[in-house]
C-alpha positions as CSV (number, residue, x, y, z in Angstrom):
1,M,11.8,205.5,58.5
2,K,9.2,208.0,59.6
3,R,10.6,211.1,61.3
4,V,8.7,210.4,64.5
5,S,10.5,207.0,64.8
6,I,13.8,208.6,63.9
7,L,13.8,211.1,66.7
8,F,12.1,208.6,69.1
9,Y,15.0,206.3,68.7
10,L,17.5,209.1,68.6
11,V,16.3,210.4,71.9
12,L,15.5,207.0,73.5
13,T,18.5,204.8,72.5
14,V,17.8,205.2,68.8
15,G,18.6,204.0,65.4
16,L,17.9,206.0,62.3
17,L,17.9,205.8,58.6
18,V,20.3,205.7,55.7
19,I,19.8,208.2,52.9
20,N,20.4,206.1,49.9
21,A,18.5,208.2,47.3
22,P,20.0,211.2,45.6
23,A,18.9,214.6,46.8
24,K,16.7,216.6,44.5
25,T,17.3,220.3,44.8
26,S,15.5,223.4,43.5
27,Q,17.3,226.3,41.9
28,S,18.6,228.7,44.5
29,S,20.4,232.0,44.8
30,D,23.6,230.1,45.3
31,G,23.3,226.7,43.8
32,A,26.9,225.5,44.6
33,T,26.5,226.4,48.3
34,E,23.1,224.8,48.4
35,K,24.5,221.6,47.0
36,E,27.3,221.7,49.5
37,I,24.9,221.9,52.4
38,V,22.6,219.3,51.1
39,T,25.6,217.0,50.9
40,I,26.2,217.7,54.6
41,I,22.6,216.8,55.4
42,Q,23.1,213.5,53.6
43,K,26.3,212.8,55.5
44,L,24.5,213.5,58.8
45,M,21.7,211.0,57.9
46,D,24.2,208.4,56.8
47,A,26.1,208.7,60.0
48,I,23.0,208.2,62.1
49,A,22.2,204.9,60.6
50,V,25.6,203.5,61.7
51,G,26.0,205.6,64.8
52,D,29.0,207.5,63.5
53,R,29.3,210.4,66.0
54,S,32.3,211.9,64.4
55,V,30.2,213.3,61.5
56,W,27.7,214.9,63.9
57,E,30.6,216.3,65.9
58,M,32.0,217.9,62.7
59,Y,28.8,219.4,61.2
60,V,26.6,220.2,64.2
61,A,27.4,223.4,66.1
62,D,28.1,223.1,69.8
63,D,25.3,225.7,70.4
64,V,22.8,224.0,68.1
65,I,19.0,224.4,68.9
66,Y,17.4,221.3,67.6
67,T,13.6,221.1,67.8
68,D,12.0,217.7,66.9
69,E,8.5,217.0,65.7
70,N,7.5,216.1,69.3
71,W,8.3,219.8,70.3
72,K,11.4,218.7,72.3
73,V,14.4,221.1,72.1
74,L,17.6,219.0,72.0
75,T,21.2,220.0,72.5
76,K,24.2,218.6,70.6
77,K,24.9,216.4,73.5
78,D,21.4,215.0,73.5
79,L,21.7,214.2,69.8
80,I,25.2,212.7,69.9
81,D,25.1,210.7,73.2
82,Q,22.2,208.6,72.0
83,L,23.2,207.8,68.4
84,A,23.0,204.1,67.7
85,P,22.4,201.9,64.7
86,L,18.9,200.9,63.7
87,P,17.5,198.1,65.9
88,K,16.9,194.7,64.6
89,G,13.8,194.5,62.4
90,Y,14.0,198.1,61.2
91,S,15.3,199.3,57.8
92,G,14.7,202.3,55.7
93,S,15.9,205.3,53.7
94,I,15.4,209.0,53.5
95,K,15.1,211.0,50.4
96,V,15.9,214.7,50.6
97,S,13.4,216.4,48.2
98,N,12.2,219.8,47.1
99,V,15.0,221.8,48.6
100,R,14.6,225.6,49.0
101,S,17.3,227.9,50.3
102,R,18.1,231.4,51.3
103,I,21.8,232.0,51.4
104,N,23.5,235.2,52.4
105,G,27.3,235.2,52.9
106,N,28.1,232.9,55.8
107,S,24.4,232.1,56.7
108,A,22.0,229.8,55.0
109,V,18.4,228.6,55.6
110,I,17.6,225.3,54.0
111,V,14.0,224.0,53.8
112,W,13.5,220.5,52.6
113,D,11.0,217.7,52.4
114,C,12.0,214.6,54.3
115,L,10.6,211.6,52.4
116,E,11.0,208.5,54.5
117,D,10.5,204.9,53.4
118,E,10.6,202.6,56.5
119,T,10.1,198.9,57.0
120,V,9.3,197.8,60.6
121,F,9.2,194.0,60.9
122,G,8.0,193.7,57.3
123,Q,5.4,196.6,57.5
124,R,6.1,199.6,55.4
125,L,5.6,203.3,56.4
126,T,6.1,206.3,54.1
127,P,5.6,209.5,56.1
128,V,6.7,213.0,55.0
129,Y,8.2,215.8,57.1
130,L,9.1,219.4,56.5
131,V,12.5,220.4,57.9
132,T,13.9,223.9,58.3
133,D,17.7,224.0,58.9
134,T,19.9,227.0,59.6
135,Y,23.6,226.8,58.8
136,F,26.5,229.1,59.7
137,R,29.9,229.0,58.0
138,R,32.4,229.1,60.8
139,N,36.1,228.8,60.3
140,G,35.4,227.8,56.7
141,Q,33.0,225.0,57.7
142,W,29.2,224.9,57.4
143,Q,27.6,223.9,60.7
144,L,24.0,223.2,61.6
145,V,23.0,225.8,64.2
146,A,19.2,225.3,64.3
147,S,16.7,222.7,63.0
148,E,13.0,222.3,63.2
149,T,10.8,219.5,62.0
150,I,7.1,219.6,61.2
151,V,5.1,216.5,60.5
152,K,3.1,216.5,57.2
153,P,0.2,214.3,58.1
154,S,-0.9,211.7,55.6
155,P,-4.4,212.0,54.2
156,R,-6.9,210.5,56.6
157,Q,-9.0,207.5,55.5
158,G,-12.6,207.0,56.7
159,V,-14.0,203.7,58.0
160,T,-17.3,202.1,57.0
161,V,-20.1,202.5,59.5
162,D,-23.8,201.5,59.3
163,P,-25.5,204.5,57.5
164,K,-28.4,204.1,59.9
165,I,-26.2,205.7,62.5
166,Y,-26.3,208.9,60.4
167,A,-30.0,209.4,61.4
168,E,-28.9,209.9,65.0
169,L,-26.4,212.6,64.1
170,A,-28.5,214.6,61.7
171,G,-29.9,217.8,63.0
172,E,-29.0,221.3,64.0
173,Y,-26.3,222.2,66.6
174,Q,-25.8,225.6,68.2
175,L,-22.5,227.2,69.4
176,A,-24.2,230.5,70.3
177,P,-27.4,232.2,69.3
178,G,-27.3,232.6,65.5
179,D,-24.2,230.4,65.1
180,T,-25.4,227.0,64.0
181,Y,-24.0,223.8,62.4
182,T,-26.3,221.6,60.3
183,V,-25.7,217.9,59.8
184,R,-27.8,216.2,57.1
185,I,-27.9,213.0,55.0
186,E,-27.9,212.7,51.2
187,S,-27.5,209.6,49.1
188,G,-26.3,207.6,52.1
189,K,-23.6,210.2,52.9
190,L,-23.2,212.6,55.8
191,F,-22.7,216.3,55.3
192,G,-22.1,219.3,57.6
193,R,-22.4,223.0,57.1
194,R,-21.7,225.9,59.5
195,G,-24.1,228.8,58.9
196,A,-24.0,229.8,55.3
197,R,-20.6,228.3,54.5
198,A,-20.1,225.6,51.9
199,E,-21.3,222.2,52.8
200,Q,-18.6,219.5,53.5
201,E,-18.8,215.7,53.5
202,L,-18.1,214.1,56.8
203,L,-16.2,210.8,57.0
204,A,-16.3,208.4,59.9
205,A,-13.2,207.7,62.1
206,D,-15.5,205.6,64.2
207,M,-19.2,205.4,65.1
208,N,-19.1,208.7,67.0
209,T,-16.2,210.6,65.5
210,Y,-16.1,212.2,62.1
211,F,-13.8,214.5,60.1
212,V,-14.2,216.7,57.0
213,K,-13.2,214.9,53.8
214,D,-9.8,215.9,52.4
215,T,-8.7,217.7,55.5
216,L,-5.8,216.9,57.9
217,R,-7.0,218.7,61.0
218,G,-9.9,218.6,63.3
219,E,-12.7,216.1,64.1
220,K,-16.3,216.2,65.3
221,I,-17.3,214.0,68.1
222,F,-21.0,213.3,68.7
223,V,-22.0,212.7,72.3
224,K,-25.1,210.9,73.6
225,G,-27.0,211.7,76.8
226,V,-28.3,209.3,79.3
227,A,-31.4,208.6,77.1
228,G,-29.1,207.4,74.3
229,K,-29.8,210.3,72.0
230,V,-27.2,212.7,70.6
231,I,-27.2,215.9,72.7
232,K,-24.0,217.7,71.5
233,M,-21.2,217.8,69.1
234,I,-17.6,218.4,70.2
235,D,-15.6,220.3,67.5
236,R,-12.0,219.3,68.4
237,R,-8.8,220.8,66.9
238,E,-5.4,220.2,68.3
239,N,-7.1,218.9,71.5
240,N,-9.0,222.2,72.0
241,D,-12.8,221.8,72.0
242,L,-15.8,223.8,71.1
243,V,-19.1,222.3,72.3
244,W,-22.1,222.6,70.1
245,T,-25.5,221.8,71.7
246,K,-28.1,219.9,69.6
247,I,-31.2,222.1,69.3
248,R,-33.3,220.1,66.9
C-alpha cells in the first residue's frame, strides 16, 4: 500500500500493510546489527496490518519523533492510538529494499526504500518511498527514536492534446530583461529552452499545463488573456510561481 495511504489510515483510523517479502540489505559496517534492526522494521510493519500495539510499544521509543510524508510530526501516542487493521477492500505488502546503514555503538541510522504493492478495491498501486530511521539501543533493546519519510514520485505521463494548440503556446517569454524562455514546435512536438541552456521537450498534463519530459518536479502553465491569446507562462515548482510575460 502506498506510504501516503499508510500514514493516512494510521493517523485517521488506519489500516496498513503486511510485509510479506524478504528484506534485501546492502553491506554495512555492522551487518549483524543492520540485519537485527531490519527485522524490527519488518515486525513493526507486520504489527500495523493486524493492529498489534504491543510490538509498537516495544520497539518505538516513548520520545520518538516521527515525521510522515505529509510533513506531520507524530508522537508515539499518535501512532499507537490509531493502529487498526486494513479496511475492507484494501490489501497489500511492503518490501524493504536497498538498505543502507551507519552504526556506531548504541546508535544506528537506517535508510531504506519502501516498495509498496497495494490493491484498493481491485486497483493496483505501486509507489516508492525513502525512509530514514534512527535507532538507539536502550537497556539492550533497539528502539526507533526518529523516522522521516520522503515520497519518491513516479514518473509523470503526458496526455495527448491537439498539436494545433502548440501554435498558441510557441513564442518568447521574458522573466526579466535578458532572461527569456523560448517555446517552439518541431515535428509535432513542443520544446522549451531558457536562455542558452539545453532544449527540453515539454509534455502536456492538460491543454494549458506542461512539464519537462523525464522530470518529477515543476510545471509550466500557459495563461490566456481576455482576447483568448496566451499572454504569460507560470513556471510553478512546489506551488511557488515565477511569471514569464510573453513578448513575441
